[in-house]
PDB file of N, CA, C and O in Angstrom:
ATOM      1  N   MET A   1       2.967  32.283 -17.103  1.00  0.00           N
ATOM      2  CA  MET A   1       3.641  31.045 -17.453  1.00  0.00           C
ATOM      3  C   MET A   1       2.793  30.308 -18.490  1.00  0.00           C
ATOM      4  O   MET A   1       1.606  30.064 -18.270  1.00  0.00           O
ATOM      5  N   ASN A   2       3.393  29.965 -19.589  1.00  0.00           N
ATOM      6  CA  ASN A   2       2.646  29.251 -20.614  1.00  0.00           C
ATOM      7  C   ASN A   2       2.813  27.745 -20.452  1.00  0.00           C
ATOM      8  O   ASN A   2       3.631  27.277 -19.660  1.00  0.00           O
ATOM      9  N   ILE A   3       2.033  27.007 -21.206  1.00  0.00           N
ATOM     10  CA  ILE A   3       1.996  25.557 -21.075  1.00  0.00           C
ATOM     11  C   ILE A   3       3.313  24.908 -21.497  1.00  0.00           C
ATOM     12  O   ILE A   3       3.716  23.902 -20.913  1.00  0.00           O
ATOM     13  N   LEU A   4       3.989  25.468 -22.501  1.00  0.00           N
ATOM     14  CA  LEU A   4       5.278  24.921 -22.937  1.00  0.00           C
ATOM     15  C   LEU A   4       6.332  25.029 -21.837  1.00  0.00           C
ATOM     16  O   LEU A   4       7.086  24.087 -21.595  1.00  0.00           O
ATOM     17  N   GLN A   5       6.376  26.162 -21.188  1.00  0.00           N
ATOM     18  CA  GLN A   5       7.328  26.356 -20.098  1.00  0.00           C
ATOM     19  C   GLN A   5       7.039  25.392 -18.946  1.00  0.00           C
ATOM     20  O   GLN A   5       7.957  24.866 -18.316  1.00  0.00           O
ATOM     21  N   TYR A   6       5.775  25.176 -18.688  1.00  0.00           N
ATOM     22  CA  TYR A   6       5.375  24.245 -17.629  1.00  0.00           C
ATOM     23  C   TYR A   6       5.932  22.852 -17.901  1.00  0.00           C
ATOM     24  O   TYR A   6       6.518  22.237 -17.010  1.00  0.00           O
ATOM     25  N   PHE A   7       5.757  22.348 -19.120  1.00  0.00           N
ATOM     26  CA  PHE A   7       6.243  21.011 -19.458  1.00  0.00           C
ATOM     27  C   PHE A   7       7.766  20.942 -19.479  1.00  0.00           C
ATOM     28  O   PHE A   7       8.332  19.907 -19.127  1.00  0.00           O
ATOM     29  N   LYS A   8       8.431  21.999 -19.876  1.00  0.00           N
ATOM     30  CA  LYS A   8       9.895  22.033 -19.828  1.00  0.00           C
ATOM     31  C   LYS A   8      10.376  21.958 -18.380  1.00  0.00           C
ATOM     32  O   LYS A   8      11.311  21.222 -18.064  1.00  0.00           O
ATOM     33  N   ASP A   9       9.727  22.727 -17.505  1.00  0.00           N
ATOM     34  CA  ASP A   9      10.090  22.692 -16.089  1.00  0.00           C
ATOM     35  C   ASP A   9       9.800  21.329 -15.477  1.00  0.00           C
ATOM     36  O   ASP A   9      10.586  20.829 -14.672  1.00  0.00           O
ATOM     37  N   ALA A  10       8.687  20.732 -15.850  1.00  0.00           N
ATOM     38  CA  ALA A  10       8.336  19.404 -15.335  1.00  0.00           C
ATOM     39  C   ALA A  10       9.369  18.372 -15.768  1.00  0.00           C
ATOM     40  O   ALA A  10       9.793  17.541 -14.965  1.00  0.00           O
ATOM     41  N   GLN A  11       9.770  18.421 -17.022  1.00  0.00           N
ATOM     42  CA  GLN A  11      10.786  17.494 -17.522  1.00  0.00           C
ATOM     43  C   GLN A  11      12.111  17.698 -16.778  1.00  0.00           C
ATOM     44  O   GLN A  11      12.795  16.731 -16.442  1.00  0.00           O
ATOM     45  N   SER A  12      12.460  18.946 -16.528  1.00  0.00           N
ATOM     46  CA  SER A  12      13.692  19.243 -15.805  1.00  0.00           C
ATOM     47  C   SER A  12      13.648  18.676 -14.386  1.00  0.00           C
ATOM     48  O   SER A  12      14.632  18.114 -13.903  1.00  0.00           O
ATOM     49  N   GLU A  13      12.515  18.827 -13.732  1.00  0.00           N
ATOM     50  CA  GLU A  13      12.376  18.309 -12.365  1.00  0.00           C
ATOM     51  C   GLU A  13      12.413  16.786 -12.343  1.00  0.00           C
ATOM     52  O   GLU A  13      13.029  16.192 -11.458  1.00  0.00           O
ATOM     53  N   LEU A  14      11.758  16.153 -13.310  1.00  0.00           N
ATOM     54  CA  LEU A  14      11.736  14.689 -13.351  1.00  0.00           C
ATOM     55  C   LEU A  14      13.112  14.105 -13.627  1.00  0.00           C
ATOM     56  O   LEU A  14      13.391  12.977 -13.220  1.00  0.00           O
ATOM     57  N   SER A  15      13.971  14.839 -14.304  1.00  0.00           N
ATOM     58  CA  SER A  15      15.317  14.328 -14.554  1.00  0.00           C
ATOM     59  C   SER A  15      16.163  14.339 -13.279  1.00  0.00           C
ATOM     60  O   SER A  15      17.177  13.644 -13.207  1.00  0.00           O
ATOM     61  N   ARG A  16      15.764  15.108 -12.289  1.00  0.00           N
ATOM     62  CA  ARG A  16      16.504  15.177 -11.019  1.00  0.00           C
ATOM     63  C   ARG A  16      16.027  14.153  -9.998  1.00  0.00           C
ATOM     64  O   ARG A  16      16.654  13.989  -8.951  1.00  0.00           O
ATOM     65  N   VAL A  17      14.931  13.465 -10.286  1.00  0.00           N
ATOM     66  CA  VAL A  17      14.366  12.515  -9.332  1.00  0.00           C
ATOM     67  C   VAL A  17      15.288  11.314  -9.195  1.00  0.00           C
ATOM     68  O   VAL A  17      15.816  10.812 -10.188  1.00  0.00           O
ATOM     69  N   ASN A  18      15.479  10.858  -7.973  1.00  0.00           N
ATOM     70  CA  ASN A  18      16.266   9.665  -7.701  1.00  0.00           C
ATOM     71  C   ASN A  18      15.304   8.475  -7.706  1.00  0.00           C
ATOM     72  O   ASN A  18      14.718   8.133  -6.679  1.00  0.00           O
ATOM     73  N   TRP A  19      15.150   7.844  -8.888  1.00  0.00           N
ATOM     74  CA  TRP A  19      14.192   6.764  -9.048  1.00  0.00           C
ATOM     75  C   TRP A  19      14.704   5.501  -8.365  1.00  0.00           C
ATOM     76  O   TRP A  19      15.907   5.238  -8.386  1.00  0.00           O
ATOM     77  N   PRO A  20      13.808   4.710  -7.755  1.00  0.00           N
ATOM     78  CA  PRO A  20      14.246   3.460  -7.120  1.00  0.00           C
ATOM     79  C   PRO A  20      14.628   2.425  -8.174  1.00  0.00           C
ATOM     80  O   PRO A  20      14.146   2.448  -9.306  1.00  0.00           O
ATOM     81  N   THR A  21      15.512   1.515  -7.761  1.00  0.00           N
ATOM     82  CA  THR A  21      15.902   0.434  -8.667  1.00  0.00           C
ATOM     83  C   THR A  21      14.780  -0.603  -8.735  1.00  0.00           C
ATOM     84  O   THR A  21      13.847  -0.589  -7.933  1.00  0.00           O
ATOM     85  N   ARG A  22      14.895  -1.480  -9.693  1.00  0.00           N
ATOM     86  CA  ARG A  22      13.894  -2.538  -9.859  1.00  0.00           C
ATOM     87  C   ARG A  22      13.830  -3.413  -8.606  1.00  0.00           C
ATOM     88  O   ARG A  22      12.748  -3.817  -8.181  1.00  0.00           O
ATOM     89  N   GLU A  23      14.988  -3.701  -8.022  1.00  0.00           N
ATOM     90  CA  GLU A  23      15.044  -4.524  -6.819  1.00  0.00           C
ATOM     91  C   GLU A  23      14.371  -3.827  -5.639  1.00  0.00           C
ATOM     92  O   GLU A  23      13.670  -4.470  -4.857  1.00  0.00           O
ATOM     93  N   GLN A  24      14.576  -2.530  -5.507  1.00  0.00           N
ATOM     94  CA  GLN A  24      13.939  -1.784  -4.419  1.00  0.00           C
ATOM     95  C   GLN A  24      12.418  -1.782  -4.560  1.00  0.00           C
ATOM     96  O   GLN A  24      11.698  -1.907  -3.569  1.00  0.00           O
ATOM     97  N   VAL A  25      11.943  -1.642  -5.769  1.00  0.00           N
ATOM     98  CA  VAL A  25      10.499  -1.672  -6.010  1.00  0.00           C
ATOM     99  C   VAL A  25       9.962  -3.058  -5.673  1.00  0.00           C
ATOM    100  O   VAL A  25       8.912  -3.176  -5.041  1.00  0.00           O
ATOM    101  N   PHE A  26      10.667  -4.102  -6.084  1.00  0.00           N
ATOM    102  CA  PHE A  26      10.236  -5.470  -5.808  1.00  0.00           C
ATOM    103  C   PHE A  26      10.197  -5.737  -4.308  1.00  0.00           C
ATOM    104  O   PHE A  26       9.237  -6.332  -3.817  1.00  0.00           O
ATOM    105  N   GLU A  27      11.226  -5.307  -3.568  1.00  0.00           N
ATOM    106  CA  GLU A  27      11.262  -5.501  -2.118  1.00  0.00           C
ATOM    107  C   GLU A  27      10.139  -4.734  -1.426  1.00  0.00           C
ATOM    108  O   GLU A  27       9.505  -5.248  -0.505  1.00  0.00           O
ATOM    109  N   GLY A  28       9.899  -3.520  -1.869  1.00  0.00           N
ATOM    110  CA  GLY A  28       8.811  -2.735  -1.287  1.00  0.00           C
ATOM    111  C   GLY A  28       7.456  -3.365  -1.550  1.00  0.00           C
ATOM    112  O   GLY A  28       6.587  -3.373  -0.679  1.00  0.00           O
ATOM    113  N   THR A  29       7.278  -3.893  -2.751  1.00  0.00           N
ATOM    114  CA  THR A  29       6.018  -4.557  -3.088  1.00  0.00           C
ATOM    115  C   THR A  29       5.830  -5.806  -2.247  1.00  0.00           C
ATOM    116  O   THR A  29       4.723  -6.078  -1.782  1.00  0.00           O
ATOM    117  N   GLN A  30       6.884  -6.560  -2.048  1.00  0.00           N
ATOM    118  CA  GLN A  30       6.805  -7.751  -1.208  1.00  0.00           C
ATOM    119  C   GLN A  30       6.416  -7.384   0.221  1.00  0.00           C
ATOM    120  O   GLN A  30       5.569  -8.044   0.823  1.00  0.00           O
ATOM    121  N   ALA A  31       7.022  -6.349   0.756  1.00  0.00           N
ATOM    122  CA  ALA A  31       6.720  -5.937   2.124  1.00  0.00           C
ATOM    123  C   ALA A  31       5.257  -5.533   2.253  1.00  0.00           C
ATOM    124  O   ALA A  31       4.598  -5.887   3.231  1.00  0.00           O
ATOM    125  N   VAL A  32       4.754  -4.804   1.285  1.00  0.00           N
ATOM    126  CA  VAL A  32       3.357  -4.370   1.329  1.00  0.00           C
ATOM    127  C   VAL A  32       2.428  -5.576   1.242  1.00  0.00           C
ATOM    128  O   VAL A  32       1.455  -5.659   1.991  1.00  0.00           O
ATOM    129  N   LEU A  33       2.711  -6.505   0.345  1.00  0.00           N
ATOM    130  CA  LEU A  33       1.860  -7.678   0.205  1.00  0.00           C
ATOM    131  C   LEU A  33       1.860  -8.534   1.468  1.00  0.00           C
ATOM    132  O   LEU A  33       0.808  -9.022   1.880  1.00  0.00           O
ATOM    133  N   ILE A  34       3.012  -8.719   2.079  1.00  0.00           N
ATOM    134  CA  ILE A  34       3.091  -9.488   3.328  1.00  0.00           C
ATOM    135  C   ILE A  34       2.282  -8.795   4.419  1.00  0.00           C
ATOM    136  O   ILE A  34       1.550  -9.450   5.161  1.00  0.00           O
ATOM    137  N   PHE A  35       2.409  -7.480   4.517  1.00  0.00           N
ATOM    138  CA  PHE A  35       1.652  -6.728   5.510  1.00  0.00           C
ATOM    139  C   PHE A  35       0.155  -6.852   5.272  1.00  0.00           C
ATOM    140  O   PHE A  35      -0.605  -7.042   6.221  1.00  0.00           O
ATOM    141  N   VAL A  36      -0.277  -6.748   4.031  1.00  0.00           N
ATOM    142  CA  VAL A  36      -1.704  -6.839   3.704  1.00  0.00           C
ATOM    143  C   VAL A  36      -2.245  -8.225   4.037  1.00  0.00           C
ATOM    144  O   VAL A  36      -3.334  -8.342   4.600  1.00  0.00           O
ATOM    145  N   VAL A  37      -1.505  -9.268   3.700  1.00  0.00           N
ATOM    146  CA  VAL A  37      -1.951 -10.624   3.998  1.00  0.00           C
ATOM    147  C   VAL A  37      -2.034 -10.824   5.512  1.00  0.00           C
ATOM    148  O   VAL A  37      -3.011 -11.385   6.009  1.00  0.00           O
ATOM    149  N   ALA A  38      -1.021 -10.371   6.245  1.00  0.00           N
ATOM    150  CA  ALA A  38      -1.029 -10.517   7.697  1.00  0.00           C
ATOM    151  C   ALA A  38      -2.200  -9.768   8.319  1.00  0.00           C
ATOM    152  O   ALA A  38      -2.889 -10.307   9.186  1.00  0.00           O
ATOM    153  N   LEU A  39      -2.431  -8.549   7.894  1.00  0.00           N
ATOM    154  CA  LEU A  39      -3.536  -7.760   8.434  1.00  0.00           C
ATOM    155  C   LEU A  39      -4.878  -8.392   8.086  1.00  0.00           C
ATOM    156  O   LEU A  39      -5.796  -8.389   8.907  1.00  0.00           O
ATOM    157  N   THR A  40      -4.999  -8.929   6.887  1.00  0.00           N
ATOM    158  CA  THR A  40      -6.226  -9.612   6.483  1.00  0.00           C
ATOM    159  C   THR A  40      -6.495 -10.812   7.377  1.00  0.00           C
ATOM    160  O   THR A  40      -7.629 -11.025   7.807  1.00  0.00           O
ATOM    161  N   LEU A  41      -5.462 -11.594   7.661  1.00  0.00           N
ATOM    162  CA  LEU A  41      -5.632 -12.756   8.534  1.00  0.00           C
ATOM    163  C   LEU A  41      -6.007 -12.349   9.950  1.00  0.00           C
ATOM    164  O   LEU A  41      -6.825 -13.013  10.586  1.00  0.00           O
ATOM    165  N   ILE A  42      -5.424 -11.270  10.449  1.00  0.00           N
ATOM    166  CA  ILE A  42      -5.766 -10.786  11.792  1.00  0.00           C
ATOM    167  C   ILE A  42      -7.222 -10.345  11.856  1.00  0.00           C
ATOM    168  O   ILE A  42      -7.943 -10.710  12.785  1.00  0.00           O
ATOM    169  N   VAL A  43      -7.654  -9.564  10.878  1.00  0.00           N
ATOM    170  CA  VAL A  43      -9.039  -9.089  10.857  1.00  0.00           C
ATOM    171  C   VAL A  43     -10.000 -10.268  10.694  1.00  0.00           C
ATOM    172  O   VAL A  43     -11.047 -10.305  11.341  1.00  0.00           O
ATOM    173  N   PHE A  44      -9.655 -11.224   9.840  1.00  0.00           N
ATOM    174  CA  PHE A  44     -10.493 -12.403   9.664  1.00  0.00           C
ATOM    175  C   PHE A  44     -10.612 -13.170  10.976  1.00  0.00           C
ATOM    176  O   PHE A  44     -11.706 -13.583  11.361  1.00  0.00           O
ATOM    177  N   GLY A  45      -9.487 -13.360  11.659  1.00  0.00           N
ATOM    178  CA  GLY A  45      -9.508 -14.070  12.937  1.00  0.00           C
ATOM    179  C   GLY A  45     -10.349 -13.349  13.983  1.00  0.00           C
ATOM    180  O   GLY A  45     -11.121 -13.980  14.704  1.00  0.00           O
ATOM    181  N   LEU A  46     -10.202 -12.039  14.065  1.00  0.00           N
ATOM    182  CA  LEU A  46     -11.009 -11.272  15.026  1.00  0.00           C
ATOM    183  C   LEU A  46     -12.490 -11.338  14.673  1.00  0.00           C
ATOM    184  O   LEU A  46     -13.333 -11.423  15.565  1.00  0.00           O
ATOM    185  N   ASP A  47     -12.812 -11.301  13.395  1.00  0.00           N
ATOM    186  CA  ASP A  47     -14.199 -11.403  12.958  1.00  0.00           C
ATOM    187  C   ASP A  47     -14.797 -12.741  13.374  1.00  0.00           C
ATOM    188  O   ASP A  47     -15.910 -12.799  13.897  1.00  0.00           O
ATOM    189  N   ARG A  48     -14.055 -13.804  13.141  1.00  0.00           N
ATOM    190  CA  ARG A  48     -14.543 -15.131  13.536  1.00  0.00           C
ATOM    191  C   ARG A  48     -14.697 -15.232  15.053  1.00  0.00           C
ATOM    192  O   ARG A  48     -15.673 -15.801  15.542  1.00  0.00           O
ATOM    193  N   LEU A  49     -13.738 -14.684  15.794  1.00  0.00           N
ATOM    194  CA  LEU A  49     -13.803 -14.717  17.261  1.00  0.00           C
ATOM    195  C   LEU A  49     -15.023 -13.962  17.775  1.00  0.00           C
ATOM    196  O   LEU A  49     -15.771 -14.483  18.601  1.00  0.00           O
ATOM    197  N   PHE A  50     -15.227 -12.743  17.295  1.00  0.00           N
ATOM    198  CA  PHE A  50     -16.357 -11.948  17.758  1.00  0.00           C
ATOM    199  C   PHE A  50     -17.690 -12.564  17.326  1.00  0.00           C
ATOM    200  O   PHE A  50     -18.673 -12.493  18.063  1.00  0.00           O
ATOM    201  N   THR A  51     -17.725 -13.160  16.148  1.00  0.00           N
ATOM    202  CA  THR A  51     -18.937 -13.843  15.710  1.00  0.00           C
ATOM    203  C   THR A  51     -19.264 -14.991  16.654  1.00  0.00           C
ATOM    204  O   THR A  51     -20.414 -15.167  17.055  1.00  0.00           O
ATOM    205  N   PHE A  52     -18.249 -15.771  17.006  1.00  0.00           N
ATOM    206  CA  PHE A  52     -18.451 -16.876  17.937  1.00  0.00           C
ATOM    207  C   PHE A  52     -18.923 -16.370  19.302  1.00  0.00           C
ATOM    208  O   PHE A  52     -19.848 -16.933  19.888  1.00  0.00           O
ATOM    209  N   LEU A  53     -18.282 -15.300  19.812  1.00  0.00           N
ATOM    210  CA  LEU A  53     -18.644 -14.778  21.128  1.00  0.00           C
ATOM    211  C   LEU A  53     -20.067 -14.215  21.137  1.00  0.00           C
ATOM    212  O   LEU A  53     -20.810 -14.420  22.097  1.00  0.00           O
ATOM    213  N   ILE A  54     -20.442 -13.520  20.087  1.00  0.00           N
ATOM    214  CA  ILE A  54     -21.791 -12.944  20.020  1.00  0.00           C
ATOM    215  C   ILE A  54     -22.828 -14.061  19.915  1.00  0.00           C
ATOM    216  O   ILE A  54     -23.882 -13.981  20.545  1.00  0.00           O
ATOM    217  N   GLN A  55     -22.547 -15.090  19.137  1.00  0.00           N
ATOM    218  CA  GLN A  55     -23.495 -16.195  19.027  1.00  0.00           C
ATOM    219  C   GLN A  55     -23.573 -16.987  20.328  1.00  0.00           C
ATOM    220  O   GLN A  55     -24.610 -17.581  20.620  1.00  0.00           O
ATOM    221  N   ALA A  56     -22.502 -17.008  21.113  1.00  0.00           N
ATOM    222  CA  ALA A  56     -22.527 -17.696  22.405  1.00  0.00           C
ATOM    223  C   ALA A  56     -23.368 -16.932  23.421  1.00  0.00           C
ATOM    224  O   ALA A  56     -24.006 -17.532  24.285  1.00  0.00           O
ATOM    225  N   VAL A  57     -23.365 -15.606  23.312  1.00  0.00           N
ATOM    226  CA  VAL A  57     -24.104 -14.778  24.274  1.00  0.00           C
ATOM    227  C   VAL A  57     -25.585 -14.679  23.886  1.00  0.00           C
ATOM    228  O   VAL A  57     -26.468 -14.760  24.741  1.00  0.00           O
ATOM    229  N   LEU A  58     -25.836 -14.506  22.604  1.00  0.00           N
ATOM    230  CA  LEU A  58     -27.218 -14.380  22.129  1.00  0.00           C
ATOM    231  C   LEU A  58     -27.748 -15.737  21.700  1.00  0.00           C
ATOM    232  O   LEU A  58     -27.114 -16.433  20.907  1.00  0.00           O
ATOM    233  N   PRO A  59     -28.904 -16.115  22.219  1.00  0.00           N
ATOM    234  CA  PRO A  59     -29.438 -17.442  21.852  1.00  0.00           C
ATOM    235  C   PRO A  59     -29.909 -17.526  20.431  1.00  0.00           C
ATOM    236  O   PRO A  59     -30.377 -18.579  19.997  1.00  0.00           O
TER     237      PRO A  59
END
């Protein structure tokens, strides 16, 4: 298989891809960002809680 055939096949395959719409990409990005912010807040809260508990136990 030569390089030209490879690129022709790649182009053929990419034309068959069902690409998401702009709205679908935007909704997916929003969901990911909300999840990341929520997870960040949870980890931050747990970090603060454990820091407080460890400082309460250790003088």
